[in-house]
C-alpha positions as CSV (number, residue, x, y, z in Angstrom):
1,M,23.1,-16.3,28.3
2,I,24.4,-13.2,26.3
3,V,24.3,-14.8,23.3
4,L,21.0,-15.6,23.8
5,K,20.2,-12.2,24.4
6,I,21.9,-11.2,20.7
7,L,20.7,-14.3,19.0
8,P,17.8,-12.1,17.4
9,V,20.7,-9.7,16.1
10,I,22.6,-12.5,14.8
11,L,19.6,-14.1,13.4
12,A,18.6,-10.9,11.4
13,L,22.4,-10.4,10.2
14,L,22.3,-14.0,9.1
15,G,19.2,-13.0,6.5
16,T,16.7,-15.1,8.6
17,P,13.2,-15.2,7.4
18,L,11.7,-12.2,9.4
19,F,9.0,-14.2,11.6
20,I,11.9,-16.8,13.1
21,V,13.4,-13.4,14.2
22,I,10.5,-12.3,15.3
23,A,9.7,-15.4,17.1
24,A,12.9,-16.2,18.5
25,L,12.6,-12.4,20.0
26,A,9.0,-13.1,21.5
27,L,10.4,-16.1,22.8
28,L,13.8,-15.1,24.8
29,S,11.5,-12.2,26.2
30,F,8.9,-14.4,27.8
31,H,11.8,-16.5,29.0
32,G,13.6,-13.9,30.6
33,A,10.8,-12.6,32.1
34,E,10.0,-16.2,33.5
35,V,7.0,-16.6,32.1
36,D,5.3,-20.0,30.8
37,L,6.7,-20.0,26.5
38,S,2.7,-21.3,26.0
39,V,1.7,-17.9,25.8
40,V,3.7,-17.4,22.6
41,T,1.8,-20.7,20.9
42,I,-1.3,-19.0,22.6
43,A,-0.7,-15.8,21.1
44,M,0.1,-17.1,17.4
45,A,-3.2,-19.2,17.5
46,R,-5.1,-15.6,18.5
47,L,-4.7,-14.6,15.1
48,S,-6.5,-17.6,13.4
49,D,-10.0,-16.4,14.5
50,T,-9.4,-12.7,13.3
51,P,-12.5,-12.8,10.6
52,L,-10.9,-10.0,8.2
53,L,-8.2,-12.6,7.8
54,L,-9.8,-14.4,5.2
55,S,-10.0,-11.3,3.0
56,L,-6.2,-10.8,2.6
57,P,-5.4,-13.8,0.6
58,L,-8.3,-13.7,-1.6
59,F,-7.8,-9.7,-2.5
60,I,-4.0,-11.2,-3.4
61,F,-5.1,-13.6,-5.4
62,A,-7.3,-11.2,-7.3
63,G,-4.7,-8.6,-7.8
64,T,-2.4,-11.3,-9.2
65,L,-4.7,-12.5,-11.5
66,L,-5.1,-9.0,-12.6
67,S,-1.5,-8.0,-12.8
68,D,-0.4,-11.6,-15.2
69,S,-3.3,-10.6,-17.6
70,G,-4.3,-8.3,-20.0
71,T,-5.8,-5.6,-17.8
72,P,-2.9,-3.1,-17.3
73,G,-3.4,-2.5,-21.6
74,R,-6.7,-2.8,-22.1
75,I,-7.1,0.1,-18.9
76,L,-4.3,2.3,-20.3
77,A,-6.0,2.2,-24.0
78,L,-9.3,3.1,-22.1
79,S,-7.1,6.2,-20.4
80,K,-5.9,7.4,-23.4
81,A,-8.7,7.4,-25.4
82,L,-10.5,9.4,-22.5
83,L,-7.8,11.6,-21.6
84,G,-5.3,12.0,-24.4
85,W,-5.9,15.3,-25.4
86,L,-5.5,16.7,-21.7
87,P,-1.8,18.7,-21.4
88,G,0.4,15.5,-20.2
89,G,-2.6,14.0,-20.6
90,L,-0.1,10.7,-20.7
91,G,1.5,11.7,-17.0
92,V,-2.2,11.6,-16.1
93,I,-3.0,8.7,-17.1
94,T,-0.3,6.8,-15.6
95,L,-1.0,8.3,-12.5
96,L,-4.5,6.6,-12.8
97,I,-3.6,3.6,-13.4
98,S,-0.8,2.8,-11.3
99,A,-2.9,4.1,-8.1
100,V,-5.7,1.6,-9.4
101,F,-3.4,-1.5,-9.5
102,T,-1.5,-0.8,-6.8
103,A,-5.0,-0.8,-4.8
104,F,-5.9,-4.0,-6.2
105,T,-2.6,-5.6,-5.8
106,G,-1.0,-3.8,-3.1
107,A,2.4,-3.8,-3.9
108,S,4.3,-0.9,-5.4
109,G,7.0,-3.2,-7.4
110,V,4.2,-5.2,-9.0
111,T,3.0,-2.0,-10.1
112,I,6.5,-0.5,-11.6
113,F,7.3,-4.0,-13.1
114,A,3.7,-5.0,-14.7
115,L,3.4,-1.4,-16.2
116,G,6.4,-0.2,-16.0
117,G,7.3,-1.7,-19.5
118,L,4.3,-0.2,-21.2
119,L,4.1,3.2,-19.7
120,F,8.1,4.1,-19.7
121,P,8.1,3.5,-23.7
122,A,4.8,5.4,-24.3
123,M,5.8,8.7,-22.6
124,I,9.3,8.8,-24.1
125,K,7.2,8.8,-27.4
126,D,5.1,11.3,-26.4
127,R,8.1,13.2,-25.9
128,Y,8.5,13.4,-22.1
129,S,12.0,13.7,-20.8
130,E,13.5,10.8,-19.6
131,K,14.0,12.1,-16.3
132,F,10.5,13.4,-16.2
133,S,9.2,9.8,-16.9
134,L,11.1,8.1,-14.5
135,G,10.4,10.4,-11.5
136,L,6.7,9.9,-12.3
137,I,6.4,6.1,-13.0
138,T,9.2,5.8,-9.5
139,T,6.5,7.6,-7.5
140,A,3.2,6.3,-8.9
141,G,4.2,3.1,-8.0
142,S,3.2,3.1,-4.8
143,L,-0.2,5.7,-5.2
144,G,-3.2,3.7,-4.2
145,L,-2.4,2.6,-1.1
146,L,-5.0,4.7,0.3
147,F,-7.6,3.1,-1.8
148,P,-9.6,0.1,-1.4
149,P,-9.2,-3.0,-1.3
150,S,-5.3,-2.0,-0.9
151,L,-4.0,-5.0,1.3
152,P,-2.0,-2.6,3.8
153,L,-5.6,-1.1,4.8
154,I,-6.6,-4.2,5.6
155,L,-3.6,-5.3,7.2
156,Y,-4.1,-1.9,9.8
157,G,-7.6,-3.1,10.6
158,V,-6.3,-6.9,11.5
159,V,-3.3,-5.2,13.6
160,S,-4.8,-2.0,14.7
161,G,-8.9,-3.3,15.7
162,A,-9.8,-0.8,13.6
163,R,-12.8,-1.1,11.4
164,V,-11.9,-1.9,7.5
165,D,-15.0,-0.2,6.1
166,H,-14.0,2.6,7.8
167,L,-10.3,2.7,6.9
168,F,-11.7,2.1,3.2
169,L,-13.8,5.4,3.4
170,A,-10.7,7.3,5.2
171,G,-8.0,6.8,2.5
172,L,-10.4,7.9,-0.4
173,L,-10.3,12.2,-0.1
174,P,-6.6,11.9,0.9
175,G,-5.9,9.6,-1.5
176,L,-7.8,11.9,-4.2
177,L,-5.5,14.7,-2.9
178,M,-1.8,13.4,-3.8
179,L,-3.5,12.2,-7.1
180,V,-4.9,15.7,-7.9
181,L,-1.5,17.5,-6.8
182,L,0.6,15.2,-8.7
183,A,-1.7,15.6,-11.8
184,G,-1.7,19.0,-11.3
185,Y,2.0,19.3,-11.6
186,T,2.0,16.8,-14.7
187,I,0.0,18.7,-16.5
188,K,1.9,21.8,-15.9
189,V,4.9,20.1,-17.1
190,G,3.1,18.6,-20.2
191,Q,2.3,22.3,-21.2
192,T,5.7,22.6,-21.9
193,I,6.0,19.7,-24.6
194,P,5.3,20.1,-27.9
195,A,1.9,18.4,-28.7
196,Q,1.8,15.7,-30.2
197,K,-1.3,15.5,-32.9
198,F,-4.5,14.0,-31.0
199,V,-8.0,12.8,-32.5
200,F,-10.5,13.0,-29.9
201,S,-12.6,9.9,-31.4
202,Q,-15.7,9.0,-29.8
203,I,-15.2,5.6,-32.1
204,E,-12.1,5.0,-29.9
205,I,-13.6,5.7,-26.9
206,K,-16.3,2.9,-27.4
207,K,-14.1,0.2,-29.1
208,A,-11.9,0.8,-25.3
209,L,-14.8,0.6,-23.2
210,R,-16.0,-2.7,-25.2
211,E,-12.9,-4.2,-24.1
212,A,-12.5,-2.8,-20.7
213,I,-16.4,-3.3,-20.0
214,W,-16.0,-6.2,-17.7
215,E,-12.9,-4.9,-15.3
216,L,-14.6,-1.3,-14.9
217,P,-17.3,-2.4,-12.2
218,L,-14.9,-3.9,-10.1
219,P,-14.5,-0.6,-7.6
220,F,-18.4,-0.7,-7.2
221,I,-18.9,-4.4,-6.7
222,I,-16.6,-3.6,-3.8
223,F,-17.8,-0.1,-2.7
224,G,-21.4,-1.0,-3.9
225,G,-21.5,-4.4,-1.9
226,I,-20.0,-3.2,1.3
227,Y,-21.7,0.3,1.9
228,G,-25.0,-0.8,0.2
229,G,-25.2,-3.4,3.0
230,F,-24.9,-6.7,1.1
231,F,-21.9,-8.3,2.7
232,V,-19.0,-7.4,4.6
233,V,-15.4,-6.9,4.1
234,G,-14.7,-10.8,3.8
235,E,-17.1,-11.9,1.7
236,A,-16.6,-9.0,-0.9
237,A,-12.6,-10.3,-0.9
238,A,-14.4,-13.8,-2.3
239,I,-16.8,-12.3,-5.0
240,T,-13.9,-9.9,-6.0
241,A,-12.0,-13.0,-6.8
242,L,-14.7,-15.0,-8.2
243,Y,-15.7,-12.2,-10.5
244,V,-11.7,-12.2,-11.5
245,I,-11.5,-15.3,-12.6
246,L,-14.4,-15.4,-14.3
247,I,-13.8,-12.4,-16.5
248,E,-10.0,-13.1,-17.5
249,V,-10.2,-17.1,-17.5
250,F,-13.3,-17.4,-19.2
251,I,-14.4,-13.7,-20.6
252,Y,-10.9,-12.4,-22.2
253,R,-9.2,-16.0,-21.3
254,D,-5.7,-14.3,-20.7
255,I,-5.0,-16.8,-18.0
256,P,-5.8,-20.3,-19.3
257,I,-7.0,-22.7,-16.5
258,R,-3.9,-24.9,-16.4
259,S,-2.3,-21.3,-15.3
260,L,-4.1,-21.0,-12.1
261,P,-3.1,-23.4,-9.9
262,A,0.4,-21.8,-10.4
263,I,-0.8,-18.6,-10.0
264,M,-2.8,-19.4,-6.7
265,A,1.1,-20.9,-5.5
266,K,2.3,-17.9,-5.9
267,S,-0.4,-15.5,-3.9
268,T,-0.4,-18.1,-1.0
269,A,3.6,-17.6,-0.6
270,L,2.8,-13.7,-0.6
271,F,-0.1,-14.2,2.3
272,G,1.7,-17.3,4.3
273,G,4.8,-14.8,4.4
274,I,2.2,-12.1,5.8
275,F,0.7,-14.6,8.1
276,M,3.9,-15.8,9.5
277,V,5.0,-12.5,10.2
278,L,2.1,-11.2,11.9
279,A,1.2,-14.4,14.2
280,A,5.0,-13.9,15.7
281,S,4.2,-10.3,15.6
282,M,1.1,-10.9,18.1
283,A,3.3,-12.8,20.4
284,S,5.9,-10.2,20.8
285,T,3.1,-7.7,20.9
286,D,2.1,-9.4,23.9
287,F,5.1,-9.2,25.8
288,L,5.1,-5.5,25.3
289,I,1.6,-5.1,26.6
290,D,2.6,-7.3,29.5
291,Q,5.8,-5.4,30.7
292,Q,3.9,-2.0,29.9
293,I,6.2,-0.7,27.7
294,P,4.4,1.9,25.5
295,N,2.8,3.0,28.8
296,K,6.8,3.7,29.5
297,L,7.4,5.2,26.1
298,F,4.0,7.5,26.5
299,T,5.6,8.4,30.0
300,L,9.0,9.2,28.7
301,I,7.7,11.1,25.8
302,Q,5.0,13.2,27.5
303,A,8.0,14.9,29.6
304,H,9.3,16.2,26.9
305,I,6.6,16.5,24.0
306,T,3.0,18.1,25.4
307,S,1.5,18.8,22.1
308,K,0.1,16.4,20.1
309,Y,0.8,18.1,17.3
310,S,4.9,17.9,18.1
311,F,4.2,14.1,18.5
312,L,2.5,13.9,15.3
313,L,5.6,15.7,13.5
314,L,8.2,13.1,15.7
315,L,6.0,10.2,14.5
316,N,5.8,11.7,10.6
317,I,9.7,11.5,11.0
318,F,9.9,8.2,12.3
319,L,7.6,6.7,10.2
320,L,9.3,8.4,7.1
321,I,12.4,6.5,7.8
322,V,10.4,3.0,8.9
323,G,8.9,3.1,5.4
324,A,12.6,3.7,3.7
325,L,14.1,0.8,5.4
326,L,11.2,-2.0,5.5
327,D,8.7,-3.0,3.5
328,I,5.1,-1.7,4.2
329,F,3.5,-5.4,5.3
330,S,6.9,-5.4,8.1
331,A,6.5,-1.9,9.2
332,L,2.9,-1.9,9.8
333,I,3.1,-5.5,11.7
334,L,6.1,-4.1,13.7
335,V,5.3,-0.5,14.3
336,V,1.6,-0.4,14.7
337,P,1.3,-2.3,18.3
338,L,3.4,-0.1,20.0
339,I,2.4,3.2,18.6
340,I,-1.1,2.5,18.7
341,P,-1.3,3.3,22.7
342,I,0.6,5.9,23.0
343,A,-0.8,7.9,19.9
344,E,-4.3,6.9,21.7
345,A,-3.2,8.6,24.9
346,Y,-2.7,11.8,23.1
347,G,-6.0,11.8,21.6
348,I,-5.5,10.8,18.0
349,N,-8.2,9.0,15.8
350,M,-7.4,5.3,15.0
351,V,-8.5,5.3,11.7
352,H,-6.9,8.9,11.1
353,L,-3.7,7.3,12.6
354,G,-3.9,4.5,10.2
355,I,-4.2,6.9,7.0
356,I,-1.1,8.8,8.7
357,F,0.4,5.4,8.7
358,L,-0.4,4.3,5.1
359,T,0.8,8.0,3.6
360,N,4.5,8.0,5.8
361,L,4.7,4.1,4.5
362,Q,3.5,5.2,0.8
363,I,6.5,8.1,0.8
364,G,9.1,6.0,2.7
365,Y,9.4,3.8,-0.5
366,C,10.1,6.9,-2.8
367,T,12.5,8.2,-0.1
368,P,16.1,8.4,-0.9
369,P,18.9,6.7,0.0
370,V,16.8,3.0,0.4
371,G,13.5,3.9,-0.8
372,L,12.4,0.4,-2.2
373,N,10.8,2.0,-5.4
374,L,14.1,3.4,-6.5
375,F,15.9,0.2,-6.5
376,L,13.0,-1.3,-8.4
377,A,13.0,1.4,-11.0
378,S,16.9,1.9,-11.2
379,Y,16.5,-2.4,-12.0
380,R,13.8,-2.3,-14.1
381,F,14.4,0.9,-16.5
382,D,18.9,-0.1,-16.2
383,Q,19.1,3.7,-14.6
384,P,21.5,4.6,-12.0
385,I,20.4,4.4,-8.6
386,F,21.6,8.4,-8.0
387,R,19.4,9.6,-11.4
388,L,16.6,8.3,-9.8
389,Y,17.0,10.2,-6.8
390,R,17.0,13.3,-9.2
391,A,14.1,12.6,-10.7
392,T,11.5,11.5,-7.9
393,I,12.4,14.9,-5.5
394,P,9.7,17.2,-7.0
395,F,7.2,14.1,-6.7
396,L,8.6,13.7,-3.2
397,G,7.6,17.6,-2.4
398,L,4.5,17.3,-3.2
399,L,4.3,14.2,-1.4
400,L,5.4,15.2,1.6
401,L,2.8,18.7,1.5
402,T,0.0,16.0,1.0
403,L,1.3,14.2,4.5
404,I,1.3,17.8,5.7
405,I,-2.1,18.5,4.8
406,I,-3.5,14.5,5.9
407,T,-1.5,14.7,9.6
408,Y,-2.9,18.0,10.2
409,V,-6.3,18.4,9.4
410,P,-7.8,15.0,10.3
411,Q,-11.3,15.9,8.8
412,L,-9.9,15.2,5.5
413,S,-9.7,11.5,6.7
414,L,-12.8,11.4,8.7
415,F,-15.0,13.4,7.3
416,L,-16.7,10.4,4.7
417,I,-17.2,8.4,8.0
418,E,-18.7,11.2,9.5
419,L,-21.2,11.7,6.3
420,L,-22.1,8.1,6.1
421,N,-22.3,7.9,9.9
């Protein structure tokens, strides 16, 4: 019996896939409570009835296509033509491109690997220090997780039951605040760099616009379609995937038709991993609710913390640690079901809570000692990890300031929702 109780721990230590560990935990928990184990299968099957689930593989596929195409180079050329004159212009461009790219791919690692090879040499050439360049690109790798059609936003909606169109709106102003603060710091640093001669050329802008003209409508297709009432999120994902196939395969011809099956397989494997973890987590969540674990936790917490603001402070500390230790998909699936009932009891809006969650997990990517972005950037740029720690400190400070504002000014997240009713 003791072996069964510690079986999930043994499986985790052996490197067993996360969904197997969670499923084993659910099975053993229900077995210990003498509940028929068929409830686990029922909980997993219930996931297949979630309409929003359809949008995940389609957005993943569209993001994978974009990352494997010439889109990063075209967007970089356009951004440089428009903002190259600005002090710290290339740094600001790095922030903007990374945010857009991460929003569509949903993964900071993809952004660092896909764009790092373009942006890091360009920043060094423009006389930015190596330390500043490393810190900026490492931090920028996780920007964009608050912008639609970010996969974590959709996943939070699936797990929490919050409306995804509301989450899309809620993430805009907090995400822009992050960009503005980081861009302001980048411009300040850029003013200390000996300026390279830049000729503002309408000809170059027109040329860059012509080259990227087919990719620019993507955000408008998603936003205009959903908030114009033309289609729902799942349909927006299908139209986005179809549009990306048309422009990347048939117009730009960056992706040969023969490569599509391999790209589909790669994106499907990523979705399959998320789906299996999510299905197993549904069963674990049912056990927690059945045993009234969230209610017991709330009673325990309320005995020591009566203020909503104190609870939010502790929640942020907890989520920063979680974000540094787990990837964002696993963290959302494992932690959200446990925290939501407690947060609701403190009167926290579920959409606002989602933005707090994602902001924390985004910052956790860059938080020493084990933030995922730090190790990805260390590997990508062949730099000692401790150098990445030092390089990201100023940017981390600005992100933490943004987190405080987002946490304690809920109107920042909810304003657009209330405005558009």
